[in-house]
N, C-alpha and C positions, 0 to 999 in steps of 0.2 A: 251315475255321472259324478260320483264322489271323487274321481281322479282329477277333476278340474281344480287345480291348486295354483298353478303359476301362469294361467292364461294359455296353456298348451295342452293338447291331448293327442296322443298317438293312437290311431285306430287302424287296424287292418280292415280290409274290405268287408269281411264278414261281420265285424262288430259295427261298422258304420251302417250296414244295411239292417242289422238288428235294431239299431236306434231309429233309422228312417222308417222301418216297417211299423214301428209303434206310432209314429207321427203320420203315417201315410193317409189314414182316413181324413185327417184334418188338413194335411198339406195339399194333396192333389187328387184325392180319391183313389181307391184301391186300384182302379184300372190303370193308373199312371205308373205304378211300380210293380209290374208283373214279375213273377219269380224268374222267368227266363232272362230278364234284364240284369239280373245279379250275377250271372255266370258266363255270359257271352264273352269270349276273348278273341275278338277279331280286330284288325287294324281299323281305326276310325275313318269315317268318310272325310273327304277333303273339301266338300262344298256344301253350303247350307241347303236345307230342304224347305218345304212349304211352311208358310206361317211364321217365318223368322226363327225357327228352331234349327239346330244343327243336324238333327236326325228326323226321319220321316215320322217316327213315333217312338214312344218309350221302349217298345220291344226291340228297337234297333240301337238303343244307346249301348255303346261298347266300352268296356272298362279294361284297365290293365289286368293281364291274366294273373299277376302275382304282385307282391309287395315290391315297390320300386327300390332298387339298390341304392338310390340316392335319397331315400326318405330322410336320412339323417341331415340332409342339406336343405330341407324344406324351409327352415327358418332363415336361410340365406336369401330367400325370395320375398321376405316380408320386412317392411320398415316401419318404424314408429318414431315420431319426432321427439319423443321424450328420451330417446337413446342417443340423440345427437347434440353436439355442442352448438351454441348460438353463434351466428355470424351476422354482420351488418351489410345491408344493401341499400342503395339509393339514399344514403345518409342515415336516417334513423329507423328504417324498417329492419326488424330483427327476424332473421330466418333460421329455422332449424330443419335440416333436411330429413325427408322421409325416404325417398328413393333418389339415387344418384347414378352417374355414368358408371358403366361396368360391362357385364357380359350377360346376355339373355339366358345362357346355358350354364355358366359356371361363375357366379358372382364371386369376386375376390373378398368381399366382406358383406355383412347383412345389408340388404337393400341396394347394393351396387349392381343393378340389373339393366339399366337403361342404355340403349345404343342409338335410339332415335331422338328422344327428348334429352334435354340437358339435366333437368332436375325437377322433382316434386318436393315442395317444402311447406311447412307451416309458418305463416308470417304473423307478426304482432307489431302494430304501430301504437305506441303509448298514447294515452288520452291527450288531446290538444297538441299533438306533435304533427309535423309534416315532413315528407321526404324532400330532398333537394330536387330542383328541376333536372330530369333525367331523360336522355334520348338513347334508346336501345340500339346497339350496333351488333349485327350478325346474330341477333336473337329476338324473339317475340315472347310476350308473356300473357298469360291468362290469370286473373285474380278472381277467386271465388270467395265471397265474403261469408264468414261464419258467425260473426257477432260484432256488436258495437255499432257506431254510427260515424259517417264521414262523408267525404266527397273527393272526387278525382277530376282534375282538369287536364285536358290534352287537346292540342290543336284547336283551341278556341271553344271546345265543348266541355261542359261540366255535367257530371252524373252523380247523383246521391248514392251513398253506399250504406247498405244495411244487409241483414241476413238474407242469403239466397240471391244476391245480385252478382252477376258474372261480368267481368270487364276484360275485353281483349285490347291489348296495346300492341300495334304493329311496330315493326322496325322503323326508325327515323321519325317517330312522332314523340315530341317532348311531352312529359306528363309530370304532375305533382299530385301526391295523395295526402290528404289531411284527415286526421282523426278528430272529429268535432265534438264527440260526446265525452262524458265523464268516465267511461270505461274504455279499455283498450280496443282498438279495431283489430279483429283477428280474421285470418283468411288462409286459404290454400293458394299457393303460387305454382303454376306450371310454366316452365320455360322450355322453348324449343329453339334449335338452331335454324339459321336461315341459309339455305344452300347458295352457292355461287350462281349468280344470274337470276335469282328469284326477284320478282317485282312485288314489293309489299303493298298492302292496302294503305290508303292515305289518311284514314281517320279511325279514332277509337270507336269501339262498339260496346254498348252496355245492354244487358238483358236481365230481366227479373224472372228467375226460374219459376216462381210461384204463378206467373202469368202465362207461361208457355203451355200450349195445349199438349195433351198426352199423344204420343205417336200411336198410330193405328197400323196394324199389319197390312201389307199389300195383299197377302193371301190369307184366307181363313185357315186355322188349324184347330182341330177338335181338342188338342192337348194344351192349348194356350188359354190361361184363365181369363175371365172377363175383365176388360180394362187393361190387360197387358198386351204387349206387342210382339213377344217372342220369348224363346227360352223358358216356356211354360208360365213364368210369373214376373217378367221384367216390365215394369211400368216406366216408360222412357220419355224424357223431355229433352229435346235437342237444343243445345246452346250455340256452339260454333263448329264450323267445318271448313274444309278447304275453299269452298265457295265464298266464305267470309274473309279469307286471307291467311288461314293457317298454312304453314309451310311443310313441316314434316309430320305433324299430327293430322290424322285424317278426320277424326270426329272427336268432339268433346261434349258429353251429355251428362244428365243425371239419371240414375236408375233407382227406383223405389221397389221394395218387395213387401207385400202385404203380410200382416201377422199370420203365423203358422203356415207359410208357403215357402217354396224353395225354387230356385232356378234350375233349369235343365243342366245336368253335368255334361260338359262338352270339352273337347280339346281345342288347341289353336294350331294353325299352320305355321311353318317356318316364316320368319319375318314379321309375324303379327305380335307386336309389342302392346299388350292390352293391360291397362292398370285399373285396379279397383281400390279406391280410397274412401273410407267410411266418413260420412258427414253426420248422420243422426242415427242413434240406436246401436245396439250390440247384436251381432249375428255370429253364426258359425261359418267359417270359411272351410269348405271341403276342397282340399288341395291334394291332388294325387290320391293317396290312400289314407290321408290323415285329416284330422279336424284341428282347426285353431279358432280360438275366440278372437273376433275382430271388433275392436272398439273404435270410436272416432279418434282420428289422429294416426291410424294405422292404414297401410296400403300394401298390396301384393300384386305380383304377376306370376303366371305359371310359365314353365319352359314351353316355348312354341315348337314342340317336337312331334305333333300329331298323336301323341300317346297320353301324356299327362292330362287328366280331366280336372275341371274345377266347377264349383258352384258356391252360392251363399244360401244359407238356411235362416229364415226369420223365425225364431222360436218364441218371441215375446208377444205382448198384446198390443204393440204399436208397430207401424211400418218402420223398416230400416231404409236408409237412403245413402247412396254412393255417388261420388264424382267418378266418372269413367272416361278414359281417353285411350285412343289406339293409334298406332302408326303401322303401315304396311310397306313403308318405303325403304326398309333395311333388308339386307340379305346376309345369310350366314355362310 
């Protein structure tokens, strides 16, 4: 692994599986990575199978038959807030974009991949500062707190803000956010558009991710690790969904992956805009036929073309955690 120098590593399929084979006894057990799974070159299935996985079993996982001709564009599907210029929102909240509006298949610049959501950004509210009273129009926001302390007031309700608190602000609900601690209040901000005719929720919602029970699979799968709910190793906690008032985003959750495990490599269907943004820990993002180091502050999506596969590999001694959201409301 001495080629890791700039946070990127280009791996063809054979090298990736050479690496994965070395980790296999610790990751999933030898039975989860059969030799046949490395060479099958068939179109991926289009619907999920039992137990929350995309395939009936590891032997059915299907990979691209050769290196993708667009491998050189993989980094266009990845964003990092450190690469963007700051901008102000709601008065004193400083935003730095991670992913922005663009094209699911051919982003015009790095991270410009969104067609359903407006943006994903890293936000910072300086200690003892407040935003101005703001009412969202034609958009709705989710704030996921990463650090610091504060409070948010909306529609007569006030919620305390600290790490792992998620806040949903619907359209037409006025809010004010305050950083009450001596350190900056930091967060991820997810913004979605509101379609014409949509009826928004009437009140702010707040949820503490650390208090949310872990999702359990509807069907048992022998290939899903204990405590996970699908894709072999994904430990899921549900935050908000369309039943809570989301408009174009279908679900917003957190996903944790235990040390020395990996998620099931799988593709996405057209119109499935799925975003993975790192909260805690560093992992390896397996995208197409390449690996990338993914640190907190970075996010990616894959082309929803039923061909490109993706997964995240937890190689450290602590779990890694992601904020995940998806929309299936767009069409190519």
